[in-house]
N, C-alpha and C positions, 0 to 999 in steps of 0.2 A: 775424440769425436767419431761418430759412426757416419761414414760417408758411403752412399750407395748411389749408383747411376745405372741408366739404361744404355746399352750400346747404340740402340736405334735412335735415341733421342740425343746423344751426345756427339755422335760423329756427323757433324753438319756439313763437312767438306766432301763426303763421298756419297754417292748414289749407289745403293745395294739393289741390284735387280736380280730377278730369278731366271736362270737359263738352265738348260738341260740337254742331254743328248738327242732328244726328240726334236728340239729346236734346231741344234747344230746340223743334224741330219737333213733337215728340211731346208737349209740355206743353200742356195745355188750360187755359182759363180756371179760375182757382181752384187751380191747381197739380195738377190730375189728370194722370196719366201713362198713355199708352197704349204697351204693349209693341210695339216695332218688330218687323217680320217678319224683317229682316236683322240680323246682329250689328252693333253700334255700332262706329264707327271710332274710332281714338285721337285724341281732341280736345285742344284747348289747355287748360292749367291756369288756373284761376280762383281768386282769393284769397277766402277766407271768414274773417271775423274772428270770434273767440270772443266769446261774451257774458261780461259785460255790455259793451255798446258805450259808449265814452266820446265823445260827440259835441260836447262843449264845449271848443274849443281853448284857452280861458283857464285851463283846469285841467291841460292837458298839461304834462308834465315832460320836458325835454330832456336836455342834457349840460352838464357843468361841468369846467372846466380844473383839473387836479390836478398837483401837482408830481412825484409818484412813484406813479402808480396802476397802472402796468403790471406784467407779470410780472418785468420786469428792472429795475423801480424807475425807469423813465424817465418824463418828463413827457408828458402828453397829455390827451385827453378822456375822461371817464368818463360814460357814457351810460346812462340809465334804460331799462327794458325797452320794447319796441315798443308802441305805443298801439293798443288795439283800437277801431276806428272804422269808419264807412261809413254808408251810408243804411239804416236798419232794414228798410225794405220790400224793397230789392233784396237785402240779406243774407238775408232770410227766403226769398226766391224762389230764391237761389243754393243755399241749404241744401236746399230741397226737390228742386231739379235734381240736386243731388249725391247724395242719398238715392236718387233714382229710378235715376240711373246706376249706383250700386253694386248696387242690386237687381237691375237687368237684366244686370249683368256681375259676378257674384260671382267672387271669386278662385279660381283653379284649386287643387285639392288638392295638397299638396307631392308632388313627384315626378311629377306628371302632365305628359306631353310637351305642349309648346306650339309647333306648327310655325310659327305666324305670328311669335311672338316669336323663335324661332331664325333665321328668315329675316331679320327686321329686324335682329337682332344681327349677322348675317353681312354684311349690306349696310352697316352702320354701321362695321364694322372693315375693309372692303375699301380697297385703296389709293385715294387721290384721284387722279383722272384730269384732266389738263390740258385745258382748253377751248381753242378756237381763239385764237391770239395775233396779232392784226392787226399787231403791231409787228415780227414776225419774217417776212421775205419768203420765206424757204426755209430749211427745217430742215437741219442738217448731216447729210451722208451717213453712215449707220451703217457702222461698221468690218466688213468681211467679209461684208456683206449679211445680218447677223443680226437682221433685223427693224427697226422704226422706232427712231430715235435717242431716247435719253432726255434729258429736260431736264437741265442742268447743276446739280449739287448746289450749293446756296447761290447759284445764279445766276451770271452773268458780265456784265460790261459797265461803263459809265463811271458809272452812278448808285449811289453808295455808300450803303447803308442800314444803320443800327443797329437791330435788332429786339429790343426790350426787354421782358422778362418778369419774373415773380415775384409771389407773393402769391395766386395763384389757379391752381387745377388746370385743366389742359387736355390734349387729346390731341396729345402732342408729335409723334408720328410723322407723323400725317396733316396736322397744320398745317405741319410742315416740307415735306411733299409739295406742299401748296398753295402755300407760298412759293416753292418751286423752279419752279412754273409761272408765275412773274411775268416771265420773259422774258430774252432775251439782253442787254437794256440795263440790267438791274438786278441787283446782287449785294448780299448781305446778311450781316452778322455777328450772331449771337445773343449777347446780353449779358443777364445776370441781375442783379438787385440782390443784394447792395450793390455788386458791381463796376460796375454801370451808373452810379453816382454819379460814377465817374472819367471816364465818357464824356459826361456832360451838362455840358459846359463850353463856353465860346466857342472855346477853342483846339482841342478835340476836333472840334467842328463844322467849324471852318475847315479842319482838316488832314486829317480822316478820314471824316467823314459828311455827305453832301448832304441826307439825310432821316433823322429819327427816326421809327420806327413803334413805338408803345406798345400792348402787349397785357398790361400789368402791372396790379396793384391795389396801388399804393403805400400804405403805412400801414394794412394790414388790421386789422380789429378782432378781438379775442379775448374770449371769455366770462370774466368775473370776477364775484366777489361784489360787492354793493352796499355802501354805507358801514355798514350794520348787518348785513352778511351775507346780504342779500336776493339770491335767484336772478335770472337773466335780464339782468344788467348786462353792458355790454361796454366795453372800453378800446381807444382809438385812439391810437397813439404820434404825437408830433410828428415832422415831418421834421427832419433834422439842419441846424444852421445853415448849414454848407457847402453842402448840397444846395440849400437855398432861395437862397443867395447866387449859387451857380453857374447854377442854372436860370434865374433872373431876368436875369442877364447874358447867357445863352444866347439867351433869347427876345428880349431888346432888341437883341442883335447883328444878328439876322436872317441869320446865316451859313447856317443849316439849315432846311428845311421840316419840318413835323411832321404825322403822321398818327396818329390815336388810333382804336382799335378796341374796340368793345363795352364790356367791363367797365373799360377804361382811364378811363372816366368816373367810376368809383367810387374813384379814387386820392385820398387825402387829403381826403375831403369835409368832415370835422369840423374839420380842423387847419390847412388851407392854402387859404383862399378864393381867393387869386390863382391857384392852379393850376387850379381849377375854371373861372375866367374865361378862362384860356387855352384850355381845351377847349371851353367853351361850354355847359356844364351839369354837374350833379353828381348822384351816386347813393349811396344807402346803403340796403340791403334789410333790415338786422338791428336798426337802433335809430332812434329819433327823430333827425332831422338838421335843423339850421338852415341854410338856403341863402338868401343875400341878405336875411337878416333874417326869413325866414318859417319857422316850425317845422313840418315834415312828420311825420306819425306814423310813417312808414317807406315807402320806395319799393317799387315792385313789379317782379317778374319773372315772366313768363308763358312757360313752356317749351313747346317743341314747337308753336308757334303758326304756322299757315299764313298768309302774309301776301302782299299784292301791293305792290311797291314802285313808285312812280310818280316819274319823273324830273321835277323842277320847273324846272330850268334846262337846256333842251335845247341852248343854244348855248355852254354852258361847255366848256372843255377836259375837264372831269371826265366829261362825257357822250359823249365821242368813241366811236363805234361801239357805244354801248349803245342798246337799244330803249327805247321810251317807258315800258314797264312791264315788270317781270319778277317771277317767283314765288320765294319762299323759304319754308323752314320752319325756324324759328329761335325762340330766346327773344326775346321783346318786353319793353319796358321801360315803366313809368310812373314817371318820374323828374323832376327839377327842370331842365328845359331853359330856355335864355335865348333865345328865338326873336328877340327884338328886337335881339339882339347878333350874329347870324349871318346869313349868306346861305343860304336854304334850297336844298338840292340834290335830296333825295328825301323822300317822305312814305311812311308805312305805312298799310295799310288796318286795322291793329289798333287797337282802342280797348278799354280795360278796361270790364267792365260796371258797375263801381262805383269811379270815380276817388277818392272819398273814403276808401276804404280805404288809399290810399297818400299822398293829397295833402292839404294844408291847404285849406279852402274859399277862401282867398285866392289860391290858385295854380290855373292852368288846365292840364289835360292838353294836351300837345303831341304830335301825330302826326308829328313831324319824325323821319325815320330816318337822314338824313345832311345835312351842311351843310359849308360852308367859311367861313373868317373870316381877318381879319388880327389877330393878337395881337402888341401892339407892332409889331415890324417883320418878324414872322415869318408866312408863310402856314401855315395850319392847316386840316386836313380831319378831320372825325369822322363815324363811322357806328356806330349802335348794333347792327348786324347783324354776327354773326360768332362766336357763342357756341361753336358746335361744328362737327363735320364736315359736317353737312347742307348749310349754305350754302357752305362751302368747296368743295363738289363742283359748284356752279352756275357755269356758265361766265361768266355776267353778273356774278356777284359777284367772281369772279377779275379780270374786266376792270375792274370799278369800283375795286378796290384798285390794280391796275396804274396806272389813270389817275391815281388819288390821288397815288401816289408820283411819277409822272412830272411831274405838275402841281406838287407841292410842291418839286421839284427845279429847275423851270424858271425861267429868267430873268424871264419874263413874270409868274410868280406872286410872285416877290420884288419886282419892280417895283410890281406891284399892292398888296402888303402894305405897301410903304413909303409909297405914295401914299394908302393908306387906313388909316394907322396907328391902332390902338386902344390907347390908354394903359390899362394894367392897374395897374402899380405907380405910385404917386404920387411 
């Protein structure tokens, strides 16, 4: 079944408002607002919980496994609606800021031309341009002198990549353009679920794929009525027994490296804890989710957020040719990361104004933006950056993904993973 959903339409329990440094700077003590002289810029989203806030975790209701709770009558987790929580004082401040922002930026009347929005839309839909590729010494000569040579479609070269998607919408053409920028030494095959299940086996890894790159959202939730017909519940299907068995064998085999991008951390968070351990963290933005025994009210996503990424491990192969810091504008996360189980590679300057909107008080917010780890015998890389085409256009981001694939395929990474094996399945 092909399941797609829009974050804006599905997250009914959270108001996403737009705030920025211009707004925050104009706030005076007590919440008064001074109208800025210049128009406010488009700022990052901030989550505001609806009243009443439930600040007592002992009363929170999570998910229950049911035998046939899904639309197709399959087993999985039935989850209660998102829990409205957060620090009351911060929530009140954010509400005041939101109201001030909306007052200063009233929506345009229907049909009114908006040149800035039109220019932004045109920039967002422009083709993705490849940044400098330090792994290509010279570009192939164009035929007939007709301008610069194009990067090869699907790449070419010895590193064989399975690029896995499904369960989450994305900008297909522009992502394909970014993948085509990966270079002469990488070639990829695009595989969607459920066909991807046939590729996630030790034999497929050994014979066809040096690296699996995941941009999927396995086991996506769908809205369903509650046990008594209540609104706002969600159902998450169990992975198939064959997928669980083959994926475990694949990770234990160490035949192929793995790279997980952005929302791939939200695959199977309710129904397959070992999968989250392979990645190094778990996300779900739409329902309460229990990760490592801690119930979170719902995790956070903060769109269009300007961030500084800082490389923490400058001597690692992942950092080759990368600067110490670089900028992206992308969706940021407040999720259940496992910092003690991974090797930090990059951090983000983003921090949610109120982590308790998304996280149980027992869980600390982590600013990790990328990491690497050994999962069983498999080298693994993850970055939360990469939601849309804005970071795909950043040369440093393209290079980070190139580095991650090259590292995950390298004999050095595989030797390191085997020497530092982390047992996930007992």
